[in-house]
C-alpha positions in Angstrom: 0.0 0.0 0.0 2.9 2.3 0.7 4.0 1.8 -2.9 0.5 2.2 -4.1 0.2 -1.4 -5.0 -3.5 -1.6 -4.6 -3.7 -4.1 -7.5 -2.6 -6.9 -5.1 -5.0 -6.3 -2.3 -7.5 -8.8 -3.7 -4.8 -11.5 -3.7 -3.9 -10.5 -0.1 -7.5 -11.1 1.0 -7.6 -14.5 -0.8 -4.4 -15.6 1.0 -5.7 -14.1 4.3 -8.9 -16.1 3.9 -7.0 -19.3 3.4 -4.9 -18.6 6.5 -8.0 -18.0 8.6 -9.3 -21.5 7.9 -6.1 -22.9 9.6 -6.2 -20.6 12.7 -6.4 -22.6 15.9 -8.5 -19.9 17.6 -12.2 -20.7 18.0 -13.3 -17.1 18.5 -12.8 -14.2 16.2 -10.4 -11.4 17.2 -11.5 -7.8 17.4 -9.2 -6.9 14.6 -10.5 -9.6 12.3 -14.1 -8.7 13.2 -13.4 -5.0 12.3 -11.9 -6.0 9.0 -14.8 -8.3 8.3 -17.5 -5.8 9.1 -15.8 -3.2 7.0 -15.7 -5.5 4.0 -19.3 -6.6 4.2 -20.5 -3.1 4.5 -22.6 -2.9 1.3 -21.5 0.7 0.7 -18.0 -0.7 -0.1 -19.3 -2.9 -3.0 -19.4 -0.5 -5.9 -18.2 -0.8 -9.5 -14.9 0.9 -8.7 -14.0 -1.9 -6.4 -15.1 -4.8 -8.6 -11.4 -6.0 -8.9 -11.4 -6.6 -5.1 -14.6 -8.6 -5.2 -13.0 -12.1 -5.8 -10.6 -11.7 -2.9 -13.2 -10.2 -0.6 -15.7 -13.0 -1.3 -13.1 -15.7 -0.5 -12.2 -13.8 2.7 -15.9 -13.6 3.7 -16.5 -17.3 3.0 -13.5 -18.2 5.2 -14.7 -16.0 8.1 -18.3 -17.4 7.8 -17.0 -21.0 7.8 -14.5 -20.5 10.7 -16.7 -18.3 13.0 -20.3 -18.9 12.1 -21.8 -18.1 15.6 -20.1 -14.7 15.7 -21.0 -13.8 12.1 -24.6 -15.0 11.9 -25.8 -11.4 12.7 -24.3 -10.2 9.4 -26.1 -12.7 7.1 -28.3 -10.1 5.6 -25.3 -8.2 4.3 -23.9 -11.5 3.0 -27.0 -12.0 0.9 -26.8 -8.4 -0.4 -23.2 -9.1 -1.4 -24.3 -12.3 -3.1 -26.7 -10.2 -5.1 -24.0 -7.7 -6.1 -21.6 -10.4 -7.1 -24.2 -12.1 -9.2 -26.2 -9.2 -10.8 -23.9 -6.2 -10.7 -20.4 -7.7 -11.1 -21.4 -10.9 -13.1 -19.1 -13.0 -10.9 -21.2 -16.1 -10.8 -18.5 -18.4 -9.4 -17.9 -16.2 -6.4 -21.6 -15.5 -5.8 -22.3 -19.3 -5.8 -19.3 -19.9 -3.5 -20.7 -17.4 -1.0 -24.2 -18.8 -1.2 -22.8 -22.4 -0.9 -20.9 -21.5 2.2 -23.9 -19.9 3.8 -26.1 -22.9 3.1 -23.4 -25.3 4.2 -22.7 -23.5 7.5 -26.2 -22.3 8.6 -29.5 -24.1 9.0 -31.4 -23.2 5.9 -34.8 -23.2 7.7 -33.6 -20.5 10.0 -32.3 -18.4 7.1 -35.6 -18.5 5.3 -37.4 -17.1 8.3 
C-alpha cells in the first residue's frame, strides 16, 4: 500500500482467507471482526472496487466458515453481497461460493425465516 500497489489487495485477502481457515482460535479477534464488518458493508461494494470482489468474497467465505456463531448477525449483508456479485459484477462463481458457504454452515430453515 505504501508503494500504491492496490492491485494486489484482492490477492492478499484471498491468502488471508486461506490462513483464517487454519487458525487454531475458536473465537474471532476484534481486529478480524473489524476488517470483516468493514468488508461486508454494502456501501463498499461499488463498481470501482469490482477488482477486489473475488478476494473479498473468498475472505468472507472463510470467516463465515470458521466463525459462524459470531458472524450470523451479518447474514443479511452477506445476501446483499451475493446479489451484487451475481447481478452487478457478473461474478457467478464467487456468488455461488458465497451462497454455498452460507447454506453449508447455517441451518437453511432459520435463514428462510
